[in-house]
C-alpha positions as CSV (number, residue, x, y, z in Angstrom):
1,M,6.9,16.3,14.6
2,T,5.1,13.4,16.3
3,T,7.1,10.9,18.3
4,R,4.9,8.0,17.1
5,K,6.4,5.5,14.7
6,F,4.8,4.3,11.4
7,Y,5.6,1.5,9.1
8,K,5.5,1.0,5.4
9,T,5.3,-2.6,4.1
10,T,5.8,-3.5,0.5
11,F,4.3,-6.6,-1.0
12,T,4.7,-8.1,-4.5
13,V,1.9,-9.9,-6.2
14,T,2.9,-11.9,-9.3
15,V,0.2,-13.1,-11.7
16,L,0.6,-15.7,-14.5
17,H,-1.9,-15.3,-17.3
18,E,-2.4,-16.0,-21.0
19,E,-3.6,-12.6,-22.1
20,K,-0.8,-10.2,-23.3
21,V,-2.1,-7.4,-21.1
22,Y,-3.5,-7.7,-17.5
23,T,-4.9,-4.5,-16.1
24,P,-7.0,-5.2,-13.0
25,D,-8.8,-2.3,-11.3
26,N,-8.0,-3.1,-7.8
27,L,-6.5,-5.7,-5.4
28,E,-9.9,-7.4,-4.9
29,D,-10.0,-8.2,-8.7
30,V,-6.5,-9.6,-8.5
31,H,-7.5,-11.8,-5.5
32,H,-10.5,-13.1,-7.4
33,D,-8.5,-13.8,-10.6
34,I,-5.9,-15.9,-8.8
35,T,-8.2,-17.7,-6.3
36,D,-11.4,-18.2,-8.3
37,G,-10.4,-17.2,-11.9
38,D,-8.2,-18.6,-14.6
39,F,-4.9,-17.1,-13.4
40,S,-2.2,-18.3,-11.1
41,G,-0.5,-16.0,-8.6
42,T,1.8,-15.6,-5.6
43,F,2.0,-13.0,-2.9
44,E,5.1,-12.2,-0.9
45,Q,6.2,-9.6,1.6
46,N,9.3,-7.9,0.5
47,K,10.2,-5.4,3.2
48,T,9.0,-3.2,6.1
49,V,10.6,0.2,6.8
50,E,10.0,2.5,9.8
51,L,8.8,6.0,9.0
52,N,8.7,9.1,11.1
53,G,5.6,11.4,11.1
54,K,6.8,13.6,8.3
55,Q,7.6,10.6,6.1
56,A,4.2,9.0,7.0
57,A,2.4,12.2,6.0
58,S,4.2,12.3,2.7
59,E,3.5,8.6,1.9
60,L,-0.2,9.1,2.7
61,Q,-0.3,12.0,0.3
62,K,1.4,9.9,-2.4
63,M,-1.4,7.4,-2.0
64,A,-4.0,10.1,-2.4
65,S,-4.9,9.9,1.3
66,D,-4.9,12.7,3.8
67,P,-2.4,12.7,6.7
68,S,-5.3,13.1,9.0
69,W,-6.0,9.4,8.4
70,F,-3.2,8.9,11.0
71,R,-4.1,12.0,13.0
72,L,-1.2,14.0,11.4
73,D,-1.0,17.3,9.7
74,E,0.9,17.8,6.5
75,D,4.2,18.3,8.3
76,G,3.9,15.1,10.3
77,N,2.8,16.7,13.6
78,D,0.1,15.2,15.8
79,S,-3.2,17.0,14.8
80,E,-4.9,16.2,18.1
């Protein structure tokens, strides 16, 4: 496994709105809605955790990304 360190940071975005259901397609839409739209919102950082290579590869796969994004294989080894 690689000796490099990776980090996972979690944020919370809270949106206040009048409609019963709010289903934005992406973060860009949320940003627009709370900065230029009719909604109010807050953004806060909750936590950052350190990940090893294997954990980083797994998290990338959960996000529908490939471990090669960080130059890793599926087991968390350096691919270069």
